[in-house]
N, C-alpha and C positions, 0 to 999 in steps of 0.2 A: 770432842765430850768424851767424857770419862768411860771404862768399860761398867758392863751391866754389873751392879751389885750381887752381894751375898744372898742365898736364900732364905725365906722367911717362911717356914713350912705353916699349913694351916690344915686344919682337919675338922671342917663343917660342912654343913650340909644337911638333909633329909636323913632320919635315924637309920633309913633301911640301906641307904646308901652305904657299901663296903669300901669305896674310896678316899683320896684325899687330894686338898688343891695344893699347890706349891707356887707362891708369887717371888715374881722377880722383877728386874728394871732390864731394859733392854742399853745397849749403847748408847741412845739418844734421849734415853730417858722416859719412853714410852713405856707403859707397864706390859707383865706379859704373865699369865697363867696357867699351869699344868695340870690338869685333871687326871689322874689316874685312876683306872680302873678299882684296882686295890691298895690300900694302903700298905707300906711298908715301914719297919722300922729304920732308924738311922738316916741321913742324909739324902737325899735325891736331886735330881736336875740340877748339880753342881757348876755346868760349865755357862762359863761368864761369854757374855755377848762382847767381842774384842773387835770388831768392825770401827773404822773411822768413819762415824756416821753423822752429818750436819744436823741442826738442830730439826725436829718434826716442821711441816709446814704450821703456819697461821691458817686459823680458818678463814674462808673466805666470805662469802656476805649473803644474803636473803632481801632479795628484793620484792615488793609487794605488789601484783596485776591487778589493775584498778580494775580489768575488764571480768575477770574471774572473782574477786576476792582471796585469790590464794598464794602464797609465800613461793617464787621461787629461787632456790639454791643456785648461785654463782662460784664455781670450784673452778678457775681456771688454772690451778695447780694440777691439777690429776690428767689434763690433755697427754701427758707425755706419761704416763705410767705403765707399769708393767703391763704386756702383752704377748700370751701364748709362749712364753720361753719354752724350750726344751727342758725335757726330763733329768736334763745335767746341770740346767740353769735354775731349776725350779725354786723359789723363796720360799714354800711353802713345806720342803723336804728337810729332816733333822741335816745338820752338820756334822758329816762325816770326814770332812776333808775340811782343814782349817782354810786351804787354799781358797775353798768354794764356801765359803760360811753362809748361811743362808736366813733368814728372819729367826729361825728357829735352833738355838746353841746346841742344845743338847745333843746327841746323837741317837736319841729315840725317846718316843714318846708315845702315850696313849691322844688325849685331846690337847691342844692347846690353842689356846685364847693371848691375844695379844691386840693394842691399839693400831688400828691400818696405816700405813706409813703415809698412803695418798686419802685421806681422810673428807669426805664431803663434810662432816661437821667436826669440830675438835676443839679442846677444852684451851688451847693458845689462841687468843684473838686479837684484835687491833679495830679499832671504830674506824668503819667505813670512810674514805677520804673522796667521796664522789664530788668533782667539779661542779658539777650540777643537780641540788637536790632534785628529789621527785616537786612536780608541779601539782600531783594530784595523789593522795593515801599516804601513809605514814613513810617515815624514813628509812632508808636502808639499814638493817641491821647486823653484825656479825652473826656468821652461821657459828654457833655455840653448839656443843653436844660432843656425841661420842659415836666414833665408828671402830667396831671390833671384828676381827678375823676369827672365825671359829674353825680350826682346823680338825678335822673328824678322824683322822689316822697320819700313822707316818706314812704308810704306805701310798705312793703315789699313784700307783693303778687302782685303787680300793673305790668302792661308791657305796654310799649310807646305806642302801638297801641290801649289802650283802655282808656289813659288819657282824660281830658277834652280840648276841644279846646285850651283853656286859657294857659293850661299848657303847651301843646308844642308851641305855640306862646312864651312863658316863655325859654323855651328850646333852640328855635333858635336865641332868643335874647344871651343867656348864650355863643352859641356856637359862634356865631357874634364879641361879647364882648373880649371873651380869643383869639378867632383867633386875633385879632386886638392888646391887649394886648401882645400875644409872637412876633407877627409877626416885631414891631419894635426892638424888641433886637438883635443887629448885630451878636449875635452867634447863631443866627437861621437860618436855610438856609428853609425851609417850615414846616407848620403844618397841622396837620391830626388830621381831626376829623371823630372817628369811636363810632359804639356801636358793640359788640358780644353779641348775645343771644342763650341759648344753651349749656349743656353739651356738645354736641356733638362736638360745637366750640371751647371747651375748656375753659369754662367760669368758673372762680373761686369763683365766688359770684353771688348769685341769685337776690340779690336785683337791682332792674332795674339800670340800671347806663351804662355810657358811658366812653369814655375818647379821651383825647386829647395830642397828642404827637406833639411836638417842638423839631424836629432834628437840629442835628448841621451840617446836609449834604442832599443832594437831596439823595430821597431813588431810588431804583434802577427802581421801575415801574415808578417813575415819569422820572428819569434819560431817562428809552429807550423812554417814554411820548413825551420829551422836543427834541429828536435826530428826531423823526418822525416829529413834528413839524417843527422844522428849515429846515430841507429837502425838506419838505410841502412849504413854505414859499419863501424858494428859486427857489422852479419850479413853482408856482403858485401867491405868493404873498399874500394869504389868512391867516387864521389862521386857523388848523387843526381843534380843536374840534369843531369851528364855522362852518364848512363847513362840519362835519360829522352831524352835528346837522338839518343842513339843507339839506343833502343830505336824511337823514331819516326820515324828516317834508314831502318832497316832494315825495318819492315813498309811506310812510305811510304803508306799510306792515307789519312793526315791530314795531309801534306807538301804546301804550297804553293808553296813556293819555295826554290831551294837554290839557292846562290854558291859561290864558292871560298872564303869565309871564313865564312859566314852559312846557317842556314838558318829558313825560317820553318813552324811548323806547328801546327794547331789542337790542342791538348793533351785528350788522351783523356776526360777528364771537364771537359771546357769548361763553364762555369758563365752565360755571357752567350751571347744569342744571335747576337752577331758576336764572335769570338774569335779572336786569335792570336798565338803566340808567337815571338820573332826571338832565336837564341842563337847566340854566336860557336862556331867549331868548336875553335878553342883553349881550354885552362883559361885564364880570365882572370876576377879578382875585380871589375873595374870597368869603366866606359871609359875613366878614365885607361891603364889596363895595356895598352889597343888600339894597336897599332903604326900608321903609315901606311897599308899598304894595306886592312888591316882598316876604318880611318877612311875611306877613302875608297869601299871599299864598301856601307859600313854607310849612305851618304849618298843611295848609289842603292837599294838595298835597302828601306830604312824609305821613300821618296817613293813608290815602286812598292806597298808594301803600302796607303801611304794611299790611293793611286786605288783600289786593288782594294775597300777598305773604303767608297768612296765610291760605286761603282758595285754594290755590294750589291744594292741595294735600287729595284729600279725605277722611276723616276720620280720617286727623290729625288737632288738635287743635292749635297746638305752633309750627310751622315751625323753625330749627334753622336758623338764618342767622349771615352775616358781613353786615355792613352799614357803608360807608366809603366816607367822603368827602375830594375828592381830589382838592387841590387846588394850585395856580400859587405859585413857588417859592418868598423868600422874596426879593431877589437879582437879580443877574444875571439871564436873561433868565424869566424875570417875564412877559414879555410882549407874552410870547410864551404858557403860560398857561392859563388855563382857568376852571372855578369852574365847575365842577359836580360831582354827585352820583354815587358811584358803590353799589348797592344791588343785593346780591347772597345770596343763600343758597348751599349748600354741599349734601341736602337729593335729591336723585334721583327718589326715590317712598319710599311710606310710609314702617317704618323700613329699608330702605337701602339708605346708604351714598356712596357717590363717592369717594373714597380712591384715594390720589394723590399716586400712586404706580411707578411703574419702569420707566414709559415715562415721565410722568410728573414731579416726584421728581428726577429721577437719569437725564434727558436730556431737560426738559424744554419743552416738544414738548408734546401739548395738545391736548388729543381726548375730545369731547362731545359726549354722547350717546343720544342726540338729538339734533332737530335743531331750531335755535335762532325762525325761523316762528312760531313753535309748541308752544314755550314759550309764544311768542306775545299773540297768540289765547287764551291759558288759562288765561291769565294775563286781557284781554278784557271780557272772558266769567265771572269772579268771578267780574267784578265791582261792586262797591255796587249800 
């Protein structure tokens, strides 16, 4: 493949963000975007990706499970993806030695976003060639979509919770802009922004990063939420997620943080030993719909929640967590969705994990070993 192309600098975003975006193309044709905290005059990020890379993998396929009514993604090319490399071989660090080129060609950056080299969903597709078409249910489909890697810092040992406020604001901008870009793709049904932290969660790269999945279908959790939201609207005329937020604010027992634009609370039926939701006060479908004031507060509130999660268990410096932004579907039922964050950890005590054993994994029947009210009390206790 040819080396990456010359940069095209773009300075778009919410009016209050002082940064800039530079778009590049990687050696195998994948798109890359540099998000800088501050705009600077003149060309930036001119380093070219010169690696001799093969064409990116084509998408796998999605198969319908007739027992659950859910789509399952088959991505066999991910079996041999990079797994816990040393810092010297980290593919997310900047390229400072051409002999050890990484996925990021430049020698320094603030935030880098690029298409995953081992994607669960990809824009390059071929029709599934199943030797035996399914007897029941719809036919297999290409796993069309997008998988972005969002690298939060060029510092291999950094953590999102410790980044400067300006960097967190840039990360929010990257989330919003990539959500908007993927949402206009007619093949995308929903965009999910998330971060996994900690080997206990299953992290395979320790460099601070998150991901963005643009699904070709509405995922099962969202489908369940939309079904409940539809029933709620038929019964009350209201928006389920907005009414849940209002109820939590009114009761206040489980509210752990309240700002001008966002409220954080522990859900009344929390499933995890540490769990908190964060929702905007205004009805917005996704991150792209947040205005500048909301994006600015989100950057501050989000890091405060991460600090509290890290202090939750005495003696634990870095609590493993999953942080996921649930957004409205891009097409049908969009009006039933509403932006909200689910941040949770499976660490139930220092050195002890909550395992999803028989009841949870086998039957989907959750059991929480603590109470949501205790979780909320502790998250208030450890406030900054």
